[in-house]
C-alpha positions in Angstrom: 158.2 70.1 164.3 159.4 68.3 167.4 162.2 69.5 169.6 165.6 68.9 168.1 168.3 67.3 170.2 172.1 67.5 169.9 173.9 64.2 169.5 177.5 63.5 169.3 178.4 61.6 166.1 181.7 59.7 165.6 182.9 59.6 162.0 185.0 56.5 161.3 186.3 57.9 158.0 188.4 60.7 159.5 188.4 59.6 163.1 186.7 62.8 164.4 183.8 63.5 166.6 181.3 66.3 165.9 177.9 67.4 167.1 174.9 67.2 164.8 171.4 68.7 165.2 168.9 65.9 164.7 165.1 65.8 164.6 162.5 63.1 164.1 162.3 61.8 160.6 158.5 61.8 160.6 156.7 65.1 160.9 153.2 65.0 162.3 152.2 67.9 160.0 153.3 66.4 156.6 151.0 63.8 155.0 152.6 60.6 153.8 151.9 58.8 150.5 151.2 55.2 149.7 152.7 54.3 146.3 151.3 51.3 144.5 153.7 49.6 142.0 152.9 47.7 138.8 153.3 44.0 138.5 152.5 41.4 135.9 150.7 39.1 138.3 147.4 40.7 139.2 144.6 41.5 136.9 143.0 44.9 136.6 139.9 43.6 138.4 141.9 42.3 141.3 143.8 45.6 141.7 140.6 47.6 141.4 138.8 45.5 144.0 141.7 45.8 146.4 142.0 49.6 145.9 138.2 49.9 146.7 138.7 47.8 149.8 141.9 49.7 150.9 140.9 53.3 150.3 137.1 53.2 150.1 137.0 54.9 146.7 134.6 54.5 143.8 135.3 51.9 141.1 135.9 54.7 138.6 138.6 56.2 140.9 140.2 52.7 141.5 140.2 52.1 137.8 141.9 55.4 137.1 144.6 54.5 139.7 145.1 51.1 138.2 145.5 52.5 134.7 148.1 55.0 136.0 150.0 52.2 137.7 149.9 50.2 134.5 150.9 53.1 132.3 153.7 54.6 134.5 154.8 51.8 136.7 153.5 53.3 139.9 150.9 55.7 141.3 150.1 57.5 144.6 146.9 55.8 145.7 146.5 57.4 149.2 147.8 60.3 151.3 147.4 60.6 155.0 149.0 60.1 158.4 151.4 57.2 159.1 148.8 55.0 160.8 146.3 55.3 157.9 149.0 54.7 155.3 150.1 51.6 157.1 146.5 50.3 157.1 146.0 51.1 153.4 149.4 49.5 152.5 148.5 46.4 154.6 145.2 45.9 152.8 146.8 46.3 149.4 149.6 43.8 150.3 147.0 41.2 151.5 146.9 40.0 147.9 150.6 40.5 147.2 150.6 44.0 145.7 153.8 45.9 146.2 153.6 49.3 148.0 155.8 51.8 149.6 155.1 54.7 152.0 157.1 57.9 151.5 156.9 61.5 152.4 
């Protein structure tokens, strides 16, 4: 965890000022997840091909992720650091797939 710093926060609701310990939102230790969401636009073959391109998995793994997305509405398709998650998300979104990165 990175060093915390004390910041003064002004609360408009009750017109008071207080100190709050803050730290960076992203931790270098915790992996992030790329979530892929279902849509009614892309075919299974398109999603499978893009998953293979984005995460370098086998076609069987990509098909399993695609079925999970189809069945539940979303699926974790990748876990890693922020930089890699952004790359994966970017590749998936090249064809208009909807993704989200979360802790």
